[in-house]
PQR file of N, CA, C, O and H, with PARSE charges and radii, in Angstrom:
ATOM      1  N   MET A   1       6.326 -70.075 -19.025 -0.4000 1.5000
ATOM      2  CA  MET A   1       7.191 -69.253 -18.202 -0.0000 2.0000
ATOM      3  C   MET A   1       6.400 -68.035 -17.722  0.5500 1.7000
ATOM      4  O   MET A   1       5.701 -67.384 -18.498 -0.5500 1.4000
ATOM      5  N   GLU A   2       6.525 -67.747 -16.449 -0.4000 1.5000
ATOM      6  CA  GLU A   2       5.862 -66.576 -15.865 -0.0000 2.0000
ATOM      7  C   GLU A   2       6.604 -65.318 -16.308  0.5500 1.7000
ATOM      8  O   GLU A   2       7.834 -65.310 -16.345 -0.5500 1.4000
ATOM      9  H   GLU A   2       7.093 -68.276 -15.819  0.4000 1.0000
ATOM     10  N   PRO A   3       5.867 -64.243 -16.649 -0.5600 1.5000
ATOM     11  CA  PRO A   3       6.550 -63.009 -17.053  0.2800 2.0000
ATOM     12  C   PRO A   3       7.344 -62.409 -15.894  0.5500 1.7000
ATOM     13  O   PRO A   3       6.958 -62.531 -14.731 -0.5500 1.4000
ATOM     14  N   LEU A   4       8.451 -61.765 -16.230 -0.4000 1.5000
ATOM     15  CA  LEU A   4       9.271 -61.090 -15.233 -0.0000 2.0000
ATOM     16  C   LEU A   4       8.756 -59.688 -14.953  0.5500 1.7000
ATOM     17  O   LEU A   4       8.853 -59.193 -13.830 -0.5500 1.4000
ATOM     18  H   LEU A   4       8.764 -61.666 -17.175  0.4000 1.0000
ATOM     19  N   LEU A   5       8.205 -59.048 -15.986 -0.4000 1.5000
ATOM     20  CA  LEU A   5       7.674 -57.688 -15.882 -0.0000 2.0000
ATOM     21  C   LEU A   5       6.225 -57.685 -16.342  0.5500 1.7000
ATOM     22  O   LEU A   5       5.850 -58.404 -17.269 -0.5500 1.4000
ATOM     23  H   LEU A   5       8.126 -59.450 -16.898  0.4000 1.0000
ATOM     24  N   ILE A   6       5.418 -56.864 -15.681 -0.4000 1.5000
ATOM     25  CA  ILE A   6       4.019 -56.727 -16.088 -0.0000 2.0000
ATOM     26  C   ILE A   6       3.675 -55.252 -16.254  0.5500 1.7000
ATOM     27  O   ILE A   6       4.342 -54.371 -15.711 -0.5500 1.4000
ATOM     28  H   ILE A   6       5.722 -56.280 -14.928  0.4000 1.0000
ATOM     29  N   ARG A   7       2.628 -55.013 -17.009 -0.4000 1.5000
ATOM     30  CA  ARG A   7       2.153 -53.642 -17.210 -0.0000 2.0000
ATOM     31  C   ARG A   7       1.490 -53.130 -15.931  0.5500 1.7000
ATOM     32  O   ARG A   7       0.981 -53.911 -15.127 -0.5500 1.4000
ATOM     33  H   ARG A   7       2.086 -55.729 -17.450  0.4000 1.0000
ATOM     34  N   PRO A   8       1.504 -51.830 -15.758 -0.5600 1.5000
ATOM     35  CA  PRO A   8       0.899 -51.267 -14.541  0.2800 2.0000
ATOM     36  C   PRO A   8      -0.553 -51.679 -14.319  0.5500 1.7000
ATOM     37  O   PRO A   8      -0.961 -51.891 -13.177 -0.5500 1.4000
ATOM     38  N   ILE A   9      -1.334 -51.794 -15.379 -0.4000 1.5000
ATOM     39  CA  ILE A   9      -2.743 -52.166 -15.201 -0.0000 2.0000
ATOM     40  C   ILE A   9      -2.856 -53.572 -14.602  0.5500 1.7000
ATOM     41  O   ILE A   9      -3.737 -53.826 -13.780 -0.5500 1.4000
ATOM     42  H   ILE A   9      -1.002 -51.621 -16.306  0.4000 1.0000
ATOM     43  N   LYS A  10      -1.971 -54.480 -15.009 -0.4000 1.5000
ATOM     44  CA  LYS A  10      -1.972 -55.837 -14.443 -0.0000 2.0000
ATOM     45  C   LYS A  10      -1.517 -55.806 -12.982  0.5500 1.7000
ATOM     46  O   LYS A  10      -2.053 -56.539 -12.151 -0.5500 1.4000
ATOM     47  H   LYS A  10      -1.255 -54.274 -15.677  0.4000 1.0000
ATOM     48  N   ALA A  11      -0.539 -54.970 -12.670 -0.4000 1.5000
ATOM     49  CA  ALA A  11      -0.080 -54.824 -11.287 -0.0000 2.0000
ATOM     50  C   ALA A  11      -1.206 -54.256 -10.425  0.5500 1.7000
ATOM     51  O   ALA A  11      -1.409 -54.696  -9.293 -0.5500 1.4000
ATOM     52  H   ALA A  11      -0.103 -54.375 -13.345  0.4000 1.0000
ATOM     53  N   ALA A  12      -1.940 -53.274 -10.965 -0.4000 1.5000
ATOM     54  CA  ALA A  12      -3.068 -52.692 -10.234 -0.0000 2.0000
ATOM     55  C   ALA A  12      -4.129 -53.756  -9.959  0.5500 1.7000
ATOM     56  O   ALA A  12      -4.681 -53.820  -8.860 -0.5500 1.4000
ATOM     57  H   ALA A  12      -1.775 -52.917 -11.884  0.4000 1.0000
ATOM     58  N   GLU A  13      -4.407 -54.579 -10.949 -0.4000 1.5000
ATOM     59  CA  GLU A  13      -5.380 -55.655 -10.762 -0.0000 2.0000
ATOM     60  C   GLU A  13      -4.898 -56.637  -9.694  0.5500 1.7000
ATOM     61  O   GLU A  13      -5.684 -57.086  -8.860 -0.5500 1.4000
ATOM     62  H   GLU A  13      -3.958 -54.527 -11.841  0.4000 1.0000
ATOM     63  N   ALA A  14      -3.610 -56.967  -9.722 -0.4000 1.5000
ATOM     64  CA  ALA A  14      -3.056 -57.910  -8.750 -0.0000 2.0000
ATOM     65  C   ALA A  14      -3.161 -57.374  -7.323  0.5500 1.7000
ATOM     66  O   ALA A  14      -3.376 -58.136  -6.381 -0.5500 1.4000
ATOM     67  H   ALA A  14      -2.972 -56.603 -10.399  0.4000 1.0000
ATOM     68  N   LEU A  15      -3.005 -56.050  -7.173 -0.4000 1.5000
ATOM     69  CA  LEU A  15      -3.090 -55.429  -5.846 -0.0000 2.0000
ATOM     70  C   LEU A  15      -4.511 -55.000  -5.488  0.5500 1.7000
ATOM     71  O   LEU A  15      -4.777 -54.583  -4.360 -0.5500 1.4000
ATOM     72  H   LEU A  15      -2.830 -55.432  -7.938  0.4000 1.0000
ATOM     73  N   ASP A  16      -5.422 -55.105  -6.459 -0.4000 1.5000
ATOM     74  CA  ASP A  16      -6.808 -54.670  -6.276 -0.0000 2.0000
ATOM     75  C   ASP A  16      -6.888 -53.184  -5.915  0.5500 1.7000
ATOM     76  O   ASP A  16      -7.616 -52.779  -5.009 -0.5500 1.4000
ATOM     77  H   ASP A  16      -5.206 -55.443  -7.375  0.4000 1.0000
ATOM     78  N   VAL A  17      -6.107 -52.386  -6.660 -0.4000 1.5000
ATOM     79  CA  VAL A  17      -6.167 -50.922  -6.532 -0.0000 2.0000
ATOM     80  C   VAL A  17      -6.435 -50.348  -7.913  0.5500 1.7000
ATOM     81  O   VAL A  17      -6.297 -51.041  -8.921 -0.5500 1.4000
ATOM     82  H   VAL A  17      -5.515 -52.715  -7.396  0.4000 1.0000
ATOM     83  N   SER A  18      -6.818 -49.081  -7.953 -0.4000 1.5000
ATOM     84  CA  SER A  18      -7.077 -48.441  -9.238 -0.0000 2.0000
ATOM     85  C   SER A  18      -5.770 -48.181  -9.989  0.5500 1.7000
ATOM     86  O   SER A  18      -4.688 -48.151  -9.402 -0.5500 1.4000
ATOM     87  H   SER A  18      -6.930 -48.519  -7.134  0.4000 1.0000
ATOM     88  N   ARG A  19      -5.903 -47.998 -11.279 -0.4000 1.5000
ATOM     89  CA  ARG A  19      -4.737 -47.689 -12.097 -0.0000 2.0000
ATOM     90  C   ARG A  19      -4.086 -46.400 -11.634  0.5500 1.7000
ATOM     91  O   ARG A  19      -2.861 -46.312 -11.558 -0.5500 1.4000
ATOM     92  H   ARG A  19      -6.782 -48.023 -11.756  0.4000 1.0000
ATOM     93  N   SER A  20      -4.901 -45.397 -11.323 -0.4000 1.5000
ATOM     94  CA  SER A  20      -4.339 -44.113 -10.893 -0.0000 2.0000
ATOM     95  C   SER A  20      -3.621 -44.247  -9.550  0.5500 1.7000
ATOM     96  O   SER A  20      -2.592 -43.605  -9.342 -0.5500 1.4000
ATOM     97  H   SER A  20      -5.896 -45.469 -11.385  0.4000 1.0000
ATOM     98  N   LYS A  21      -4.140 -45.063  -8.643 -0.4000 1.5000
ATOM     99  CA  LYS A  21      -3.476 -45.287  -7.357 -0.0000 2.0000
ATOM    100  C   LYS A  21      -2.130 -45.970  -7.585  0.5500 1.7000
ATOM    101  O   LYS A  21      -1.145 -45.624  -6.933 -0.5500 1.4000
ATOM    102  H   LYS A  21      -4.976 -45.585  -8.813  0.4000 1.0000
ATOM    103  N   LEU A  22      -2.078 -46.936  -8.502 -0.4000 1.5000
ATOM    104  CA  LEU A  22      -0.821 -47.613  -8.771 -0.0000 2.0000
ATOM    105  C   LEU A  22       0.196 -46.627  -9.330  0.5500 1.7000
ATOM    106  O   LEU A  22       1.360 -46.654  -8.930 -0.5500 1.4000
ATOM    107  H   LEU A  22      -2.879 -47.217  -9.031  0.4000 1.0000
ATOM    108  N   TYR A  23      -0.219 -45.760 -10.244 -0.4000 1.5000
ATOM    109  CA  TYR A  23       0.711 -44.773 -10.784 -0.0000 2.0000
ATOM    110  C   TYR A  23       1.181 -43.801  -9.703  0.5500 1.7000
ATOM    111  O   TYR A  23       2.329 -43.357  -9.735 -0.5500 1.4000
ATOM    112  H   TYR A  23      -1.165 -45.738 -10.568  0.4000 1.0000
ATOM    113  N   GLU A  24       0.317 -43.465  -8.749 -0.4000 1.5000
ATOM    114  CA  GLU A  24       0.736 -42.639  -7.604 -0.0000 2.0000
ATOM    115  C   GLU A  24       1.828 -43.348  -6.810  0.5500 1.7000
ATOM    116  O   GLU A  24       2.816 -42.731  -6.410 -0.5500 1.4000
ATOM    117  H   GLU A  24      -0.615 -43.825  -8.723  0.4000 1.0000
ATOM    118  N   MET A  25       1.645 -44.641  -6.585 -0.4000 1.5000
ATOM    119  CA  MET A  25       2.608 -45.428  -5.825 -0.0000 2.0000
ATOM    120  C   MET A  25       3.948 -45.498  -6.554  0.5500 1.7000
ATOM    121  O   MET A  25       5.006 -45.458  -5.926 -0.5500 1.4000
ATOM    122  H   MET A  25       0.843 -45.143  -6.909  0.4000 1.0000
ATOM    123  N   ILE A  26       3.898 -45.601  -7.873 -0.4000 1.5000
ATOM    124  CA  ILE A  26       5.123 -45.622  -8.673 -0.0000 2.0000
ATOM    125  C   ILE A  26       5.799 -44.256  -8.624  0.5500 1.7000
ATOM    126  O   ILE A  26       7.008 -44.164  -8.411 -0.5500 1.4000
ATOM    127  H   ILE A  26       3.039 -45.633  -8.384  0.4000 1.0000
ATOM    128  N   ALA A  27       5.015 -43.195  -8.821 -0.4000 1.5000
ATOM    129  CA  ALA A  27       5.565 -41.832  -8.848 -0.0000 2.0000
ATOM    130  C   ALA A  27       6.214 -41.451  -7.519  0.5500 1.7000
ATOM    131  O   ALA A  27       7.224 -40.749  -7.501 -0.5500 1.4000
ATOM    132  H   ALA A  27       4.033 -43.271  -8.994  0.4000 1.0000
ATOM    133  N   SER A  28       5.639 -41.910  -6.413 -0.4000 1.5000
ATOM    134  CA  SER A  28       6.177 -41.575  -5.092 -0.0000 2.0000
ATOM    135  C   SER A  28       7.397 -42.431  -4.736  0.5500 1.7000
ATOM    136  O   SER A  28       8.104 -42.134  -3.773 -0.5500 1.4000
ATOM    137  H   SER A  28       4.818 -42.480  -6.429  0.4000 1.0000
ATOM    138  N   GLY A  29       7.641 -43.481  -5.503 -0.4000 1.5000
ATOM    139  CA  GLY A  29       8.745 -44.381  -5.202 -0.0000 2.0000
ATOM    140  C   GLY A  29       8.359 -45.493  -4.239  0.5500 1.7000
ATOM    141  O   GLY A  29       9.194 -46.322  -3.877 -0.5500 1.4000
ATOM    142  H   GLY A  29       7.067 -43.723  -6.285  0.4000 1.0000
ATOM    143  N   GLU A  30       7.103 -45.515  -3.824 -0.4000 1.5000
ATOM    144  CA  GLU A  30       6.639 -46.552  -2.896 -0.0000 2.0000
ATOM    145  C   GLU A  30       6.707 -47.940  -3.535  0.5500 1.7000
ATOM    146  O   GLU A  30       7.051 -48.925  -2.881 -0.5500 1.4000
ATOM    147  H   GLU A  30       6.424 -44.842  -4.117  0.4000 1.0000
ATOM    148  N   LEU A  31       6.373 -47.996  -4.820 -0.4000 1.5000
ATOM    149  CA  LEU A  31       6.387 -49.255  -5.557 -0.0000 2.0000
ATOM    150  C   LEU A  31       7.448 -49.161  -6.641  0.5500 1.7000
ATOM    151  O   LEU A  31       7.398 -48.248  -7.466 -0.5500 1.4000
ATOM    152  H   LEU A  31       6.094 -47.196  -5.351  0.4000 1.0000
ATOM    153  N   PRO A  32       8.402 -50.075  -6.663 -0.5600 1.5000
ATOM    154  CA  PRO A  32       9.466 -50.009  -7.668  0.2800 2.0000
ATOM    155  C   PRO A  32       8.933 -50.293  -9.071  0.5500 1.7000
ATOM    156  O   PRO A  32       8.020 -51.100  -9.249 -0.5500 1.4000
ATOM    157  N   SER A  33       9.510 -49.627 -10.051 -0.4000 1.5000
ATOM    158  CA  SER A  33       9.129 -49.838 -11.442 -0.0000 2.0000
ATOM    159  C   SER A  33      10.368 -49.756 -12.319  0.5500 1.7000
ATOM    160  O   SER A  33      11.431 -49.313 -11.885 -0.5500 1.4000
ATOM    161  H   SER A  33      10.252 -48.971  -9.907  0.4000 1.0000
ATOM    162  N   ILE A  34      10.208 -50.187 -13.548 -0.4000 1.5000
ATOM    163  CA  ILE A  34      11.292 -50.196 -14.517 -0.0000 2.0000
ATOM    164  C   ILE A  34      10.793 -49.568 -15.804  0.5500 1.7000
ATOM    165  O   ILE A  34       9.683 -49.857 -16.252 -0.5500 1.4000
ATOM    166  H   ILE A  34       9.344 -50.547 -13.901  0.4000 1.0000
ATOM    167  N   LYS A  35      11.608 -48.709 -16.401 -0.4000 1.5000
ATOM    168  CA  LYS A  35      11.272 -48.130 -17.697 -0.0000 2.0000
ATOM    169  C   LYS A  35      11.876 -49.016 -18.778  0.5500 1.7000
ATOM    170  O   LYS A  35      13.065 -49.332 -18.734 -0.5500 1.4000
ATOM    171  H   LYS A  35      12.509 -48.474 -16.037  0.4000 1.0000
ATOM    172  N   VAL A  36      11.069 -49.411 -19.735 -0.4000 1.5000
ATOM    173  CA  VAL A  36      11.520 -50.176 -20.895 -0.0000 2.0000
ATOM    174  C   VAL A  36      11.140 -49.330 -22.100  0.5500 1.7000
ATOM    175  O   VAL A  36       9.983 -49.295 -22.518 -0.5500 1.4000
ATOM    176  H   VAL A  36      10.103 -49.154 -19.771  0.4000 1.0000
ATOM    177  N   GLY A  37      12.150 -48.644 -22.655 -0.4000 1.5000
ATOM    178  CA  GLY A  37      11.838 -47.674 -23.701 -0.0000 2.0000
ATOM    179  C   GLY A  37      10.994 -46.576 -23.093  0.5500 1.7000
ATOM    180  O   GLY A  37      11.395 -45.956 -22.108 -0.5500 1.4000
ATOM    181  H   GLY A  37      13.090 -48.673 -22.316  0.4000 1.0000
ATOM    182  N   GLY A  38       9.829 -46.329 -23.666 -0.4000 1.5000
ATOM    183  CA  GLY A  38       8.919 -45.320 -23.135 -0.0000 2.0000
ATOM    184  C   GLY A  38       7.843 -45.900 -22.244  0.5500 1.7000
ATOM    185  O   GLY A  38       6.943 -45.179 -21.813 -0.5500 1.4000
ATOM    186  H   GLY A  38       9.503 -46.833 -24.466  0.4000 1.0000
ATOM    187  N   SER A  39       7.918 -47.195 -21.959 -0.4000 1.5000
ATOM    188  CA  SER A  39       6.880 -47.874 -21.187 -0.0000 2.0000
ATOM    189  C   SER A  39       7.330 -48.149 -19.761  0.5500 1.7000
ATOM    190  O   SER A  39       8.510 -48.382 -19.501 -0.5500 1.4000
ATOM    191  H   SER A  39       8.649 -47.781 -22.309  0.4000 1.0000
ATOM    192  N   VAL A  40       6.387 -48.119 -18.857 -0.4000 1.5000
ATOM    193  CA  VAL A  40       6.648 -48.441 -17.455 -0.0000 2.0000
ATOM    194  C   VAL A  40       6.212 -49.881 -17.230  0.5500 1.7000
ATOM    195  O   VAL A  40       5.141 -50.295 -17.674 -0.5500 1.4000
ATOM    196  H   VAL A  40       5.428 -47.930 -19.068  0.4000 1.0000
ATOM    197  N   ARG A  41       7.048 -50.632 -16.541 -0.4000 1.5000
ATOM    198  CA  ARG A  41       6.726 -52.003 -16.175 -0.0000 2.0000
ATOM    199  C   ARG A  41       7.023 -52.200 -14.698  0.5500 1.7000
ATOM    200  O   ARG A  41       7.852 -51.501 -14.116 -0.5500 1.4000
ATOM    201  H   ARG A  41       7.918 -50.296 -16.180  0.4000 1.0000
ATOM    202  N   VAL A  42       6.336 -53.155 -14.108 -0.4000 1.5000
ATOM    203  CA  VAL A  42       6.531 -53.501 -12.706 -0.0000 2.0000
ATOM    204  C   VAL A  42       7.082 -54.919 -12.657  0.5500 1.7000
ATOM    205  O   VAL A  42       6.547 -55.823 -13.298 -0.5500 1.4000
ATOM    206  H   VAL A  42       5.662 -53.723 -14.581  0.4000 1.0000
ATOM    207  N   SER A  43       8.140 -55.107 -11.904 -0.4000 1.5000
ATOM    208  CA  SER A  43       8.738 -56.423 -11.738 -0.0000 2.0000
ATOM    209  C   SER A  43       7.824 -57.281 -10.879  0.5500 1.7000
ATOM    210  O   SER A  43       7.359 -56.846  -9.825 -0.5500 1.4000
ATOM    211  H   SER A  43       8.575 -54.372 -11.384  0.4000 1.0000
ATOM    212  N   VAL A  44       7.570 -58.500 -11.333 -0.4000 1.5000
ATOM    213  CA  VAL A  44       6.749 -59.426 -10.550 -0.0000 2.0000
ATOM    214  C   VAL A  44       7.428 -59.704  -9.212  0.5500 1.7000
ATOM    215  O   VAL A  44       6.767 -59.721  -8.174 -0.5500 1.4000
ATOM    216  H   VAL A  44       7.947 -58.853 -12.188  0.4000 1.0000
ATOM    217  N   ASP A  45       8.743 -59.921  -9.230 -0.4000 1.5000
ATOM    218  CA  ASP A  45       9.474 -60.150  -7.973 -0.0000 2.0000
ATOM    219  C   ASP A  45       9.427 -58.918  -7.076  0.5500 1.7000
ATOM    220  O   ASP A  45       9.290 -59.040  -5.859 -0.5500 1.4000
ATOM    221  H   ASP A  45       9.280 -59.907 -10.073  0.4000 1.0000
ATOM    222  N   GLY A  46       9.539 -57.727  -7.675 -0.4000 1.5000
ATOM    223  CA  GLY A  46       9.464 -56.490  -6.908 -0.0000 2.0000
ATOM    224  C   GLY A  46       8.094 -56.302  -6.282  0.5500 1.7000
ATOM    225  O   GLY A  46       7.976 -55.829  -5.152 -0.5500 1.4000
ATOM    226  H   GLY A  46       9.650 -57.628  -8.664  0.4000 1.0000
ATOM    227  N   LEU A  47       7.070 -56.673  -7.019 -0.4000 1.5000
ATOM    228  CA  LEU A  47       5.697 -56.574  -6.517 -0.0000 2.0000
ATOM    229  C   LEU A  47       5.501 -57.512  -5.325  0.5500 1.7000
ATOM    230  O   LEU A  47       4.904 -57.133  -4.318 -0.5500 1.4000
ATOM    231  H   LEU A  47       7.166 -57.058  -7.937  0.4000 1.0000
ATOM    232  N   ARG A  48       6.004 -58.727  -5.449 -0.4000 1.5000
ATOM    233  CA  ARG A  48       5.906 -59.682  -4.334 -0.0000 2.0000
ATOM    234  C   ARG A  48       6.689 -59.182  -3.117  0.5500 1.7000
ATOM    235  O   ARG A  48       6.221 -59.285  -1.983 -0.5500 1.4000
ATOM    236  H   ARG A  48       6.490 -59.036  -6.267  0.4000 1.0000
ATOM    237  N   ALA A  49       7.870 -58.646  -3.361 -0.4000 1.5000
ATOM    238  CA  ALA A  49       8.687 -58.127  -2.264 -0.0000 2.0000
ATOM    239  C   ALA A  49       7.986 -56.963  -1.572  0.5500 1.7000
ATOM    240  O   ALA A  49       8.030 -56.852  -0.347 -0.5500 1.4000
ATOM    241  H   ALA A  49       8.250 -58.563  -4.282  0.4000 1.0000
ATOM    242  N   TRP A  50       7.344 -56.100  -2.344 -0.4000 1.5000
ATOM    243  CA  TRP A  50       6.618 -54.965  -1.780 -0.0000 2.0000
ATOM    244  C   TRP A  50       5.481 -55.472  -0.885  0.5500 1.7000
ATOM    245  O   TRP A  50       5.292 -54.975   0.225 -0.5500 1.4000
ATOM    246  H   TRP A  50       7.309 -56.190  -3.340  0.4000 1.0000
ATOM    247  N   VAL A  51       4.728 -56.460  -1.371 -0.4000 1.5000
ATOM    248  CA  VAL A  51       3.624 -57.016  -0.592 -0.0000 2.0000
ATOM    249  C   VAL A  51       4.163 -57.659   0.690  0.5500 1.7000
ATOM    250  O   VAL A  51       3.606 -57.462   1.770 -0.5500 1.4000
ATOM    251  H   VAL A  51       4.882 -56.864  -2.273  0.4000 1.0000
ATOM    252  N   ASP A  52       5.244 -58.426   0.565 -0.4000 1.5000
ATOM    253  CA  ASP A  52       5.849 -59.054   1.743 -0.0000 2.0000
ATOM    254  C   ASP A  52       6.318 -58.010   2.751  0.5500 1.7000
ATOM    255  O   ASP A  52       6.175 -58.203   3.959 -0.5500 1.4000
ATOM    256  H   ASP A  52       5.696 -58.587  -0.312  0.4000 1.0000
ATOM    257  N   GLY A  53       6.878 -56.904   2.259 -0.4000 1.5000
ATOM    258  CA  GLY A  53       7.319 -55.825   3.136 -0.0000 2.0000
ATOM    259  C   GLY A  53       6.157 -55.188   3.878  0.5500 1.7000
ATOM    260  O   GLY A  53       6.253 -54.896   5.070 -0.5500 1.4000
ATOM    261  H   GLY A  53       6.994 -56.747   1.278  0.4000 1.0000
ATOM    262  N   LYS A  54       5.063 -54.978   3.168 -0.4000 1.5000
ATOM    263  CA  LYS A  54       3.864 -54.407   3.810 -0.0000 2.0000
ATOM    264  C   LYS A  54       3.301 -55.360   4.851  0.5500 1.7000
ATOM    265  O   LYS A  54       2.847 -54.937   5.914 -0.5500 1.4000
ATOM    266  H   LYS A  54       4.985 -55.215   2.200  0.4000 1.0000
ATOM    267  N   ARG A  55       3.333 -56.645   4.537 -0.4000 1.5000
ATOM    268  CA  ARG A  55       2.845 -57.643   5.489 -0.0000 2.0000
ATOM    269  C   ARG A  55       3.716 -57.638   6.743  0.5500 1.7000
ATOM    270  O   ARG A  55       3.202 -57.719   7.859 -0.5500 1.4000
ATOM    271  H   ARG A  55       3.702 -56.988   3.674  0.4000 1.0000
ATOM    272  N   ALA A  56       5.025 -57.545   6.564 -0.4000 1.5000
ATOM    273  CA  ALA A  56       5.951 -57.515   7.698 -0.0000 2.0000
ATOM    274  C   ALA A  56       5.730 -56.264   8.544  0.5500 1.7000
ATOM    275  O   ALA A  56       5.780 -56.331   9.772 -0.5500 1.4000
ATOM    276  H   ALA A  56       5.443 -57.479   5.658  0.4000 1.0000
ATOM    277  N   GLU A  57       5.485 -55.122   7.894 -0.4000 1.5000
ATOM    278  CA  GLU A  57       5.201 -53.879   8.631 -0.0000 2.0000
ATOM    279  C   GLU A  57       3.978 -54.056   9.509  0.5500 1.7000
ATOM    280  O   GLU A  57       3.964 -53.640  10.668 -0.5500 1.4000
ATOM    281  H   GLU A  57       5.444 -55.068   6.896  0.4000 1.0000
ATOM    282  N   LYS A  58       2.953 -54.677   8.946 -0.4000 1.5000
ATOM    283  CA  LYS A  58       1.706 -54.863   9.688 -0.0000 2.0000
ATOM    284  C   LYS A  58       1.914 -55.790  10.882  0.5500 1.7000
ATOM    285  O   LYS A  58       1.275 -55.629  11.922 -0.5500 1.4000
ATOM    286  H   LYS A  58       2.965 -55.015   8.005  0.4000 1.0000
ATOM    287  N   GLN A  59       2.816 -56.764  10.722 -0.4000 1.5000
ATOM    288  CA  GLN A  59       3.098 -57.697  11.803 -0.0000 2.0000
ATOM    289  C   GLN A  59       4.043 -57.108  12.834  0.5500 1.7000
ATOM    290  O   GLN A  59       4.286 -57.710  13.880 -0.5500 1.4000
ATOM    291  H   GLN A  59       3.335 -56.894   9.877  0.4000 1.0000
ATOM    292  N   GLY A  60       4.574 -55.931  12.539 -0.4000 1.5000
ATOM    293  CA  GLY A  60       5.432 -55.255  13.494 -0.0000 2.0000
ATOM    294  C   GLY A  60       6.886 -55.644  13.429  0.5500 1.7000
ATOM    295  O   GLY A  60       7.611 -55.517  14.415 -0.5500 1.4000
ATOM    296  H   GLY A  60       4.376 -55.442  11.689  0.4000 1.0000
ATOM    297  N   GLY A  61       7.316 -56.110  12.292 -0.4000 1.5000
ATOM    298  CA  GLY A  61       8.724 -56.467  12.165 -0.0000 2.0000
ATOM    299  C   GLY A  61       8.943 -57.381  10.987  0.5500 1.7000
ATOM    300  O   GLY A  61       8.120 -57.474  10.076 -0.5500 1.4000
ATOM    301  H   GLY A  61       6.727 -56.213  11.491  0.4000 1.0000
ATOM    302  N   ALA A  62      10.047 -58.035  11.027 -0.4000 1.5000
ATOM    303  CA  ALA A  62      10.418 -58.919   9.930 -0.0000 2.0000
ATOM    304  C   ALA A  62       9.524 -60.159   9.924  0.5500 1.7000
ATOM    305  O   ALA A  62       9.008 -60.582  10.958 -0.5500 1.4000
ATOM    306  H   ALA A  62      10.716 -57.959  11.767  0.4000 1.0000
ATOM    307  N   THR A  63       9.360 -60.719   8.745 -0.4000 1.5000
ATOM    308  CA  THR A  63       8.596 -61.939   8.604 -0.0000 2.0000
ATOM    309  C   THR A  63       9.392 -63.089   9.206  0.5500 1.7000
ATOM    310  O   THR A  63      10.554 -63.286   8.851 -0.5500 1.4000
ATOM    311  H   THR A  63       9.780 -60.375   7.905  0.4000 1.0000
ATOM    312  N   PRO A  64       8.780 -63.855  10.119 -0.5600 1.5000
ATOM    313  CA  PRO A  64       9.531 -64.944  10.748  0.2800 2.0000
ATOM    314  C   PRO A  64       9.840 -66.037   9.738  0.5500 1.7000
ATOM    315  O   PRO A  64       9.083 -66.262   8.794 -0.5500 1.4000
ATOM    316  N   LEU A  65      10.961 -66.710   9.953 -0.4000 1.5000
ATOM    317  CA  LEU A  65      11.326 -67.831   9.117 -0.0000 2.0000
ATOM    318  C   LEU A  65      10.472 -69.029   9.511  0.5500 1.7000
ATOM    319  O   LEU A  65       9.966 -69.086  10.632 -0.5500 1.4000
ATOM    320  H   LEU A  65      11.575 -66.527  10.720  0.4000 1.0000
ATOM    321  N   PRO A  66      10.305 -69.993   8.593 -0.5600 1.5000
ATOM    322  CA  PRO A  66       9.525 -71.180   8.951  0.2800 2.0000
ATOM    323  C   PRO A  66      10.090 -71.833  10.207  0.5500 1.7000
ATOM    324  O   PRO A  66      11.304 -71.988  10.339 -0.5500 1.4000
ATOM    325  N   GLY A  67       9.224 -72.209  11.113 -0.4000 1.5000
ATOM    326  CA  GLY A  67       9.661 -72.837  12.352 -0.0000 2.0000
ATOM    327  C   GLY A  67       9.929 -71.855  13.476  0.5500 1.7000
ATOM    328  O   GLY A  67      10.098 -72.269  14.623 -0.5500 1.4000
ATOM    329  H   GLY A  67       8.238 -72.083  11.006  0.4000 1.0000
ATOM    330  N   GLN A  68       9.973 -70.550  13.173 -0.4000 1.5000
ATOM    331  CA  GLN A  68      10.182 -69.530  14.209 -0.0000 2.0000
ATOM    332  C   GLN A  68       8.836 -68.968  14.640  0.5500 1.7000
ATOM    333  O   GLN A  68       7.879 -68.918  13.868 -0.5500 1.4000
ATOM    334  H   GLN A  68       9.836 -70.213  12.242  0.4000 1.0000
ATOM    335  N   ARG A  69       8.797 -68.557  15.876 -0.4000 1.5000
ATOM    336  CA  ARG A  69       7.591 -67.900  16.349 -0.0000 2.0000
ATOM    337  C   ARG A  69       7.643 -66.426  15.998  0.5500 1.7000
ATOM    338  O   ARG A  69       8.712 -65.816  16.034 -0.5500 1.4000
ATOM    339  H   ARG A  69       9.574 -68.598  16.503  0.4000 1.0000
ATOM    340  N   PRO A  70       6.479 -65.838  15.652 -0.5600 1.5000
ATOM    341  CA  PRO A  70       6.452 -64.395  15.318  0.2800 2.0000
ATOM    342  C   PRO A  70       6.785 -63.513  16.488  0.5500 1.7000
ATOM    343  O   PRO A  70       6.800 -62.290  16.354 -0.5500 1.4000
TER
END
């Protein structure tokens, strides 16, 4: 089973950014995170959604559905 939440260092590795940059993104609210006790975790689904959102921004709008033209 794939984990639902990952540690920030794993999220940073997945995005190929530094740990400090990832914490900046979390602190600013740019990247969603979840507190579990005293620990910060990043949702795998939230991380994918964030990446998809950034990709859509770069394309100038919403991501087209399969079979639709951009």
